[in-house]
N, C-alpha and C positions, 0 to 999 in steps of 0.2 A: 284383672284384666283383661276382656278381649282386646285381639290384634287391633279390631275395628276401633278401641276404643285410646288407643293408644299409638305414641311414634319414638321412633329412637332418636333421639333429642340432638345428642352429639354426635350421629351422623349428617341430621339432617342439619344441623348449625355449619358442619363445616362445608356442606352443599349450600346451603345459601349463601352463606359469606361469600362465595366462589362467583355464584351464578346471578345474586342480586345486587344492583350498584347498591351499595352504602350500608348493608346486612352489616351488622356485628353481634355475633354473641357476647354473653351465653344467653340462652334459650327459655323459655318453657312454654308449652302447646296445652288448653283446656279444650276438651271435646264441647261443641255445642248442643244444648238440648234443640232437641225438635229434628222437622226432616227424615224424611223416612230413606233416602237414597245416596246422597255422596255425604259421608260423612266429613264435617268441619270441623277446624278447629281452630283457636284463639291462640297468636302465638305473642309471647312475651318478648323481647328481647332488649338488649342494650341500644339499639338505634331503635327502637321506637315498637307500634304495634302493626300486627300484619294479620290477614287470615288466611289459612291452608285449607284447599279443600282437595278431598282424594277422591278417587275410585274405592268401592269397597271391595279388601282382597279374598280371595275367592274365585268360582267359578261366575262368570255373568253371561248374563242374558244376551243377544248380538245387540248391539247399537246400543244396549242401554248405560247409562254411567259415564256419556260422555263430557267428560270433563274437559278433555281438550276445546270439540267446539263451544262450549261456557266460557271459555278463553278469549278462542276466536271471536265471537261475536260480542262482549263485553268488550274486547280489544278496540273491534271496527267502530265502536258508537262511540269513543269517547270521545269525540269534538262535536255529536248530533245535541240533537234537543230529548233525548231520551239516559236520564242520568243513569249514572253507572259507576261502582269504583275504578278505581286507577290499577290497570294487569299490571305485576309485576315479572313474573315469569311463569312458565310452564314446561314440568319434569314431565318427559316420556321415558326416561328411564325407569324401568318397574324395578330396579336395584336398587334405587336409593331408602325407600323406605315399603316397597311391599307389592305397590300399584303407583299409575298415574296420577300426578296431584298438578295444581297450579297455587301459587303464590297472590293474593291481591291486597289490597289499602285495608284498611281497618275504618271503616265510618263510623263515626259516633254517632248515635240517636237512636230514635225509636222504635221498636216492632210491635206492632200490634196483632193480638192472636183471633180479638173476638170482634164479627163483621160489622155487630152493635157500635163497637169503641166506645165503652161506658166510662173512660176513663179521660175523657174531654167532655166540652159541651155541644150545644145544636149547633152554634155558628161555626165552629169548628169540623163537626161531623161532614155539615153542608157542604164546606170549602175541601174537608180531604175526600169525599165521593167524587168532587168535581175537578180535581187536580189529577184523582186518579185516571177519570175520564179522560182530561189534556194528556195525561202521557199517553197513554192509549193509542192515543190518536195521532200522536208525536211519531209513538213505533211504529206505527203501520203508513206512518208518512217519509218514511227514512228512505232514499236515494241508494237503492243498494248498490247501483255502479259507483258513484260517489265513494261507498266508505268500502268497496270491498267484496260485496258480499253475493254478487249474481251467481254465484256456485254454491253456496249456502247450502240450497237442497234443488231439488226439480220443481220446475215451474207449471204449475194446472198438474188438474187432478185431485187435487189435493185432499179433497175426502176419502173417494175414491181409494188412494193409494193408506190414507190413514186407515181408514177400515179394517184393509188385509192387515196392515201393521200388525193394529192391536187385536184385530181375531185371533194374527199369530200368535202373539205374547201371552192375551188369554190361555191360548191352547197349551202353550209351552207350562202355563205356569198354575193350569185348571187339579184342584183337588177332587171336589167333589162337582157332580152336573150339579146346575144350577138353569131352573125351567128359564128364567124370568130375562138371563143376557140370552138363552137361546133364542125366544120368541125378539128379545132387542135387536140381536143381529139378524135373522131372519127382515124384519121391518125394516131395516139400514140401509141394507142389500138392495128392500126392493124400493125403498124412496129416495135412492140416490138421486139427487137434482145434476141438473148439466152445468157440467161447468161455467163459470159465466165466464172467466178469464182475471179475476182477479187475483192479481197475487201481490206480497208482503212478505215483510222479515213478520214471524208470528214469535210471542215470546212462551206458547203452550202451557204455562202455571202460574198467568196473568192472576194474581188476587192480591188482599191486603196486605197479608202476611211474608210474604215474599217483597217485599219494600220496606225497606229504611228513610223512614220519617227524620224531619229536620227536628232536633232536641225541643224546638217550642214550639214553631209554623207548621201550618198544615200542607207541608212540600215535603214528594218526595226528592229522597238524595242521591238513593240507590235501588233499583232495580236489581232485585236478586236472583239466583236458582234457575239459569238460564238453560238448563241441560236438556228440555225439551223443545228449543226452540228449531226453527225451520225456515225456509220460504214456503209461506200456504196462504191460506183465505183469511184476511183479515177479521172474516164474522166468525172465525172459530174463538179466538180469543176473548170477543166479545159475553159470545153465546156460554162459554167458560165463564167465566166471572158472575155471569148472571144466574147459570146453574147454580154457583155455588151460594149466591143469595136467596135459593128457594129451599136451600137446606135447613136439619136443623140447629139452634145455637149450639146444641150440645155432639160435635161432631168431630169431637178429635184435631186434630188438625185443621179441622176443615168448619168452620164454626160459618153459619149463615144466620139467614131474618128471616127464615119460616117463622107465621104466627106474631112475629115483632109489629108494632104502628110505626110504619117508616117515617110519616108526615111530624107522630110528634117525637119522632127524633133525629129530625132536619134531614134524613135521607131522603135522598129521590128515588121515584119508584121505579121498579124496570122499565116500565114504559117511559119515563121521563128519562131513566141512565138512558138508554137506547136512544131517543130520540136527539139527547145533548151531541152523543157520539156520530151520529147521523149528517146533526147540524156541521158540525166540527169539518167531517171530511167531505160536505157535499153530496150525501147519499139521501136520495128521495124517499126510497122504500126498502124493504128488507122483505123477500120472499120465502119462503121455508124456513120460517124459524123456528118451528116446529121439531124441522130435522136436526137444526145445528145445535138445539138443546137438548137433545135424545141423544145425538152423536158425543155431546159431552160428558154426558153421564154414564154412555159407555165404555168413554176411553178411560174416565175416572175408575170404574166400574174395575177396567183391565189391570191399569196402573196397579189400584189395591190387590188384586189377584196377585199380582209379582211380589206386592212387599207382602203377602201370607204367605206365599210360597217360600219366600228367602226366609220369612221367620222359622218357618218351617226345618228350615235345613239349616237355623241356626247362623245366618250371613244375612241380617236385618241391620242397618245402619242405628234405626231407633231402638231405645227397648218396649216401648209403647208399639212396638208394631204389631200385635198381635191384637189391635183394633182391626186391622184392615180385612183380616177373615171376614166380622162382623158387616161387613159396607157394603159387599158387592151385591149382595140380591138384593136389600134394601134402593140401593141407586140403580138397578136396573128396573126395581117394579114403579120405580118415579117417574123414568124416564116412559116406560109403556102407559103407565098413570097423564102424559102428557101428549101421547101418541093417540091414546085414546078420546079426549079428552081438548084438547087443542092446547098453545100455551096460555 
């Protein structure tokens, strides 16, 4: 097994017994499948079950794998309307297991990977999409001052900064030239909307399979995977989720609803989902929707390129990381189709 898949449980047990109140060994650690970025483990100990999330070992792209930011934001949201696991400890000492990590509550619930949610009936699907919409609006309504996150990112010019950041990340992990990505980056640069002053906490990867659902109810009990969270434009999260739902059903970890009859499944259309969100947040209309969608495709393509580069270097968290190299060009092509034909 690679270093990504294993932990020194003896050393870790001693460390956690000292730093996590009530923690008691012996313990075992089993890596969760799925997830492309930060290896995540289920910890079973004499004192109960926990989740440990770590940076991957080895050389990392600047600002990537920010488990310390994940810990901070979930800890800040503990008393908000956004459901998050309870945080126990952040370890910034890389000598303990070879990289920074944190330990949080293990939430017993369900995770769904298929956007069509075939495991439940229509009424539950409708309720689950309504619940995702509610949680997203609650996230964007978080009072940053009250939860101590006013310095969690730079306010304003979000899309301009993100475009710069992900262009650099893409260039740093480029393997072969991809014309659709070049066309997309050029279009985004030329069509960047003026900053409208909206600033909220954004999740950055808000989608169905980054949520833990109640064991039997259509209720989110924990939003997970906050690595890409920052202060930003709330419509980035909304467009990102809508982008995912436009994708093909069999997209690796990125299952979408392309070609599916949403009405027959009890799932709202994109227009209905966006309208529901706007009503919750008191928004009259959304301008530049094509830009927000195209940007979401670009950013996901840049992330996938980073996964592909790590896979090439043997440093990716998931054994399925090889899929990433195949999706970069199709993502960029889908964005350019929106640009040419409209949303």
